[in-house]
VOKENU-43463 format. One line per 2 residues: their letters; for each residue x, y, z of C-alpha. Coordinates in steps of 0.001 Angstrom, whole numbers, plus 524288, in hexadecimal, padded with zeros to 5 digits. Example, Ala and Ser with C-alpha at 12.3 -4.5 7.8 and 13.67 -1.06 7.14 Angstrom:
as) 8300C 7EE6C 81E78; 83566 7FBDC 81BE4
//
This chain:
xx) B1AA6 C64D8 C5BEB; B1080 C6EE1 C581F
xx) B04D3 C6BE0 C4F87; B058F C7038 C4163
xx) AF84A C736D C3B58; AF7EF C7383 C2C81
xx) AED1D C7635 C22DD; AEA53 C69C4 C1B33
xx) AEAE0 C701D C0DD2; AF3EC C66D6 C069C
xx) AF3B9 C5860 C03B3; AFCF4 C5459 C0EAB
xx) AF5DC C5B75 C1983; AE88D C570F C1474
xx) AED75 C4916 C1405; AF1AE C4A87 C222F
xx) AE46B C5070 C2598; ADD7B C44BC C1FA9
xx) AE6A7 C3A48 C24DC; AE7E8 C3F21 C32E6
xx) ADBF4 C37E9 C3862; AE1A1 C2AE1 C340B
xx) AECFE C2CFC C3D43; AE4F9 C3328 C4824
xx) ADA6F C289B C4867; AE2F4 C1CF8 C44F6
xx) ADDE6 C1141 C4C7A; AD0EC C17A4 C4FDF
xx) AC542 C0EFC C4CCF; ABBC2 C1A32 C4F30
xx) AC107 C23AA C4515; ABAF5 C22DA C377A
xx) AC3AC C2955 C2D39; ABF60 C326A C2271
xx) AC3BC C2EB1 C14F2; ACFC9 C369E C1170
xx) AC95F C3A88 C04A5; ABD5F C3FD3 C0BBE
xx) AC5A6 C4884 C1487; ACDBE C4D69 C0927
xx) AC169 C505A C0153; ABBA4 C57F9 C0CBD
xx) AC635 C625C C0ABD; AC59E C6250 BFBDE
xx) ABC80 C6CA8 BF60A; ABB80 C6473 BE9BE
xx) AB5F1 C5917 BF1A4; AAEB9 C601D BFCB4
xx) AA46C C69BB BF801; AA239 C6E3E C0602
xx) AAF17 C75AC C0534; AA83F C7F93 BFC78
xx) AA1B9 C8459 C08E6; AACD7 C82AA C1290
xx) ABAFC C860C C1536; AC3E0 C7B6A C1A7D
xx) AD1D9 C798D C1F32; AD7C1 C6CBC C241D
xx) AE320 C6CD6 C2DCA; AECE4 C627C C31EC
xx) AF4FD C6241 C3E79; B02EE C5D07 C3EB9
xx) B0CDA C5A77 C4953; B1A95 C5673 C4582
xx) B15A8 C54A3 C37AE; B0B3D C4AD4 C3BD7
xx) AFCC5 C4D9B C39E0; AF607 C4E7C C472E
xx) AE8EC C54BA C43F7; ADFDC C5A99 C39EA
xx) AD3FE C637D C38CD; ACC74 C6ACC C2E5E
xx) AC6D3 C786A C3016; ABB07 C7C5B C280C
xx) AB134 C8742 C26C3; AA3B5 C8384 C21EA
xx) A9EF8 C9022 C1BD4; A9118 C8B4F C1A56
xx) A9008 C8680 C285B; A95AF C9333 C2DAD
xx) A8BF3 C9B14 C25BD; A8077 C9292 C29C8
xx) A83CF C92AC C3844; A893E CA08F C3889
xx) A9638 C9BEC C3DFA; AA47B C9E9D C3B85
xx) AA918 C90CE C3DC0; AB519 C8957 C3999
xx) AB343 C7AB2 C3A91; ABD21 C6FE5 C3C96
xx) ABC5F C61ED C37A7; AC555 C5628 C360B
xx) ACB8D C594D C4337; AD4F3 C4EA5 C479F
xx) AE0E3 C4F62 C5067; AE9BC C479D C5944
xx) AE78C C48D0 C67E8; AEF93 C551F C6953
xx) AE99E C6221 C6D75; AF376 C6A27 C65E6
xx) AEF9A C634B C594A; AE0EC C64AD C5B26
xx) AE1CB C72E5 C5F75; AEA90 C769E C53FC
xx) AE11F C704A C4A60; AD543 C7725 C500F
xx) ADC7D C840D C50B4; ADFE3 C8296 C4243
xx) AD160 C817B C3F38; ACE51 C8D29 C47E5
xx) AD8D2 C95BE C41BA; AD450 C922F C3418
xx) AC63B C953A C37A8; AC945 CA223 C3E47
xx) AD0B7 CA6D7 C325B; AC3FE CA54D C2AE8
xx) ABBCC CAC63 C34DE; AB645 CA0CB C3C39
xx) AB290 CA20F C4AA1; AAF73 C9406 C4EB9
xx) AB681 C8720 C4CB2; AAE1C C7ACF C4CF5
xx) AAE86 C6C96 C4920; AB027 C6239 C4517
xx) AA6ED C66C0 C3A49; AA781 C6534 C2B9C
xx) AA305 C6DDC C2094; A958F C6791 C2034
xx) A8D90 C5EE9 C2925; A9164 C533E C20AD
xx) A9F82 C5460 C252F; AA42A C4DBB C318C
xx) AA1FD C55C8 C3DD2; AA3C8 C54F2 C4C78
xx) AAEA5 C4FF6 C5553; AABAA C435C C5C92
xx) AAB36 C45B9 C6B55; AA4B7 C3916 C7042
xx) AA3D9 C2A9B C6CC3; AB11B C29DE C6654
xx) AB09D C1AFE C6736; AA529 C1A47 C5DA9
xx) AAD84 C1E3B C5233; AAB54 C2723 C46AE
xx) AA391 C2663 C3A25; AA48B C2A1F C2C03
xx) A9EBB C37BB C2DEE; AA3FC C3B8F C3B40
xx) AB0C0 C3F27 C41B6; AB6EC C365B C4BE2
xx) AC18B C3BAF C54C1; AC932 C3814 C60EC
xx) AC38D C3BF4 C6E43; ACECD C4552 C7103
xx) AC9BC C4EB4 C6694; ABF32 C539F C6FE6
xx) AC88A C58E8 C7A2D; AD0F5 C5F1C C6FA5
xx) AC539 C66E8 C6AE1; AC1D8 C6B8F C788A
xx) ACFD4 C6FA1 C7B3C; ACFDF C773A C6E82
xx) AC457 C7F43 C736D; AB957 C78D9 C6BD3
xx) AAB8F C76BD C712F; A9FA2 C6F55 C6CA7
xx) A97E5 C7515 C615B; A8EEF C696B C5ED4
xx) A8F16 C5AB5 C60B4; A8A69 C4FEA C57DC
xx) A85E5 C423C C5B9A; A8490 C35F7 C5390
xx) A7918 C2CCD C54DB; A7BA5 C1E31 C5515
xx) A7065 C1469 C53F1; A6E70 C05DC C521A
xx) A65D0 C029F C4693; A5936 BFC6F C4BC6
xx) A539F BF04B C455C; A46BB BF748 C4323
xx) A4317 C0576 C40CF; A3F5A C0B18 C4E2F
xx) A3098 C0C61 C4F5D; A3170 C1B1E C5145
xx) A38DF C1CF7 C448C; A2FA3 C140E C3D0A
xx) A2395 C1B1A C423F; A28E1 C28D4 C3FB8
xx) A2DCE C2509 C3237; A205A C2002 C2E57
xx) A19CD C2C67 C334F; A2388 C3519 C2C0B
xx) A20CC C2E21 C1F50; A122B C2F24 C2134
xx) A1141 C3D15 C2664; A1B9C C43E3 C1E33
xx) A1C37 C3BB0 C11DF; A2A6D C37F4 C141B
xx) A31B2 C2CAF C0DEF; A3F6F C2715 C0E15
xx) A4683 C269C C0100; A53CC C2127 BFD3D
xx) A5AC4 C28E6 BF2A7; A6400 C2396 BE876
xx) A716C C2935 BE5D7; A6C44 C2E79 BD8FD
xx) A6156 C359A BE01C; A6AF4 C3BA2 BE9A9
xx) A75C0 C3F30 BE02A; A6E35 C4211 BD3AC
xx) A6019 C4526 BD721; A618D C4F7D BE1B1
xx) A5F03 C476E BEDCF; A6C7D C4A8D BF312
xx) A6A57 C592E BF275; A5CD7 C5765 BF893
xx) A62E4 C4F4F C0381; A6CF8 C59BE C06AA
xx) A6267 C641F C066F; A5C21 C5C2B C114F
xx) A6920 C5B9C C1896; A6AB0 C6A5A C17A6
xx) A5D28 C6C6D C1D6A; A5DD3 C61E2 C27EC
xx) A6B85 C64EB C2CE6; A6AC5 C73C7 C2C35
xx) A697B C75EA C3AFD; A74C6 C6CDF C3EA8
xx) A8173 C7265 C4419; A8B56 C76F9 C3A1F
xx) A8409 C7259 C2E0D; A83A9 C794D C2102
xx) A7BD5 C7784 C1487; A8081 C6DA0 C0A70
xx) A821A C73B6 BFCF6; A7EEB C6CAF BF04A
xx) A8D35 C6A3A BED24; A8F8F C649D BFAB3
xx) A83C4 C5BCA BF8E9; A88CA C56F0 BEBC4
xx) A9603 C5409 BF1EF; A901D C4C55 BFD3D
xx) A8755 C44AE BF3FB; A927D C4087 BEB29
xx) A9A98 C3CD3 BF701; A90D4 C353E BFF28
xx) A8515 C3095 BF74B; A8CAE C25EA BEFF3
xx) A9053 C2010 BFD3F; A8271 C1FCB C02C7
xx) A795E C1428 C03BE; A6D0E C1BB4 C00A7
xx) A6482 C118B C073F; A69C8 C17AF C13CA
xx) A662D C2593 C0FAA; A577E C27BE C1173
xx) A5109 C33E9 C0BDA; A43E8 C3872 C112A
xx) A3AEE C3F0C C0762; A2E08 C45E8 C09BD
xx) A220A C45C9 C00E8; A283E C50AE BF8C6
xx) A3474 C4859 BF65B; A3CB0 C51AC BFE92
xx) A4808 C4BCF C0631; A4478 C4EE1 C144E
xx) A4D74 C455A C1B2C; A5903 C3C68 C18AC
xx) A6347 C3439 C1F5C; A70CD C3077 C1AB4
xx) A7629 C2402 C20B2; A81B6 C1B9D C1CA2
xx) A8829 C0F03 C207F; A93B6 C11A2 C2966
xx) AA087 C125C C21FB; AA919 C149F C2DFC
xx) AAF3F C06E8 C2E3E; AB2D6 C0805 C1FE0
xx) AB863 C15BA C2198; AC08D C10E6 C2D03
xx) AC6C5 C06BB C2435; ACA55 C10FA C1A01
xx) AD29D C18ED C23AE; ACDE7 C249C C1BDD
xx) AD3BD C200C C0F00; ACD03 C1A39 C0324
xx) AD9AC C1409 BFE55; ADE44 C09AE BFE33
xx) AD290 C0271 C0437; ACA0D C0CD1 C0A8E
xx) AC102 C0D37 BFEC0; ABEB6 BFE8E C003B
xx) AB9E7 BFF9C C0E47; AB08A C0AB0 C0ADD
xx) AAB97 C0401 BFE91; AA971 BF750 C05F7
xx) AA197 BFE61 C107B; A9937 C055D C0654
xx) A96CC BF91F BFE39; A9511 BEEE4 C08ED
xx) A8BE5 BF777 C110D; A8DA5 BEF8E C1D7F
xx) A8EE6 BFA2F C27D4; A875C BF841 C3481
xx) A8754 C06DA C3769; A807F C11C0 C300D
xx) A8480 C1FF4 C30C2; A78C9 C2918 C30FF
xx) A7EF9 C349F C2A41; A7357 C3DBD C2B63
xx) A64A4 C3F0B C2C47; A5E6A C4B58 C26B5
xx) A503C C4FAD C27DA; A4ADA C5C1E C21F4
xx) A484C C65C5 C2D12; A3995 C66B3 C2AB7
xx) A389E C57CA C2B60; A4089 C55B0 C37AD
xx) A3929 C4F09 C42AC; A2F7E C48AD C3944
xx) A34CD C3AD6 C397A; A3E63 C3B08 C2E2B
xx) A4940 C3555 C3678; A4042 C29D9 C39B0
xx) A3E36 C27C6 C2B17; A4CEA C271F C292A
xx) A4EE1 C1D23 C3404; A4317 C1550 C2F6D
xx) A49D1 C1424 C2242; A57D2 C11AC C26B2
xx) A5650 C080D C31FE; A512F BFCB9 C299F
xx) A5BE5 BFF53 C1F92; A6671 BFF58 C2A0A
xx) A618E BF24E C2F25; A614D BEC68 C2189
xx) A6F53 BF070 C1E34; A7536 BED1B C2B79
xx) A76F0 BFA7E C31AD; A7719 BF858 C4072
xx) A791C C061A C457F; A79E8 C142A C410A
xx) A80F6 C2080 C44EA; A7DD4 C2E5B C40C5
xx) A872E C38DC C3CB0; A892A C4349 C473C
xx) A7C81 C49F3 C4B86; A7C49 C56F3 C52C6
xx) A78BB C5492 C60FA; A6F81 C6049 C6015
xx) A6818 C5A0E C54B9; A5DE1 C5405 C5D8E
xx) A548F C50A6 C526D; A5EFD C4896 C4BBE
xx) A6391 C4190 C57F8; A55F7 C3EAB C5D44
xx) A5199 C3759 C5109; A59F2 C2BB3 C54F9
xx) A5300 C28B0 C61E9; A4B37 C1CD3 C5CFF
xx) A583B C1667 C5978; A5E32 C17BA C672D
xx) A69D4 C1F93 C624C; A772F C21AC C6848
xx) A7C8A C2F84 C677E; A8B10 C2DBF C6530
xx) A97A1 C3416 C6078; A9588 C4203 C64E8
xx) A9DBE C4B33 C5CC0; AA015 C59B9 C5E08
xx) AA1C1 C65E9 C5611; AAB20 C6E90 C5DBA
xx) AABAE C7D47 C5CB5; AB471 C885E C613D
xx) AB314 C9707 C6060; ABF88 C9C14 C5A38
x) AC5A6 CA85B C6002
//
């Protein structure tokens, strides 16, 4: 039977879009589900302020009335303007191991993009750099995380057969937490404090949400991440949305801010205890007991793994030891609370400055993932 591609514009098709991964990845220990509510909110302009700056269309694939795949097409107006591109992006791409299904889904994205004047199709990419991005192409056995896609190995050949090539790759850095701060970090951290008047500060939720620290932090993100592939500037309303969504979940002891002698935020790191085991138990649903597993993980705080979501350093301060200050602060805390190892979010393989900072910790570079691209004719 042929594949039927439908726009997911009503409740039934959106429910199928959200539920499909549960069937596709049933029995997989590596796959970490999104919460159904998070996926639904991603497509809701009332819940996702980023949609003010983007156009989006989800699609679902059926065969004999059964859902066999999904994808979302989107156009990030801000990113296209910044990078002078006419790009349609795809995200939430999942499909059974059938070339007709995968090609029909990708062609649906391409047709939708071409109707709006786009010339290139690329992904997986979200609206902003805070959305999940990249298709896993190596180390499938290591499993996924809360802020990254996991997919079956067969996806890679499907993309190649559909005519897609590499745009960029990301890597993730995995390190064991040492018992002591490496001597190099300790020495550089002390010099940075002395020479540049830097200090590490921990903010309160009130400071972040009510006293402007959140906006200042995202100003730093905009400056630090500006050169990175596909990024766009965060607006004030996007910042407010992210703060309301994520700050209540953070343990701010794990979020060091670096201030200079003018009280400017010149560096910061956002790290969290790993919630992947709890998310796995939810199967993507808060009810009936999913909320309990997440609440238990947040309250008990017994994870042995930390997720290093991001490290940002103001461009004029890069290379001056701020990363050492961050590690000098976090390593003793990790040891005290039982964190044994850490893994970063995806880092661009071309971001040599970011990747090289981990050398004193004997890092593993793992879970290569790819943004694919195709010139549309």
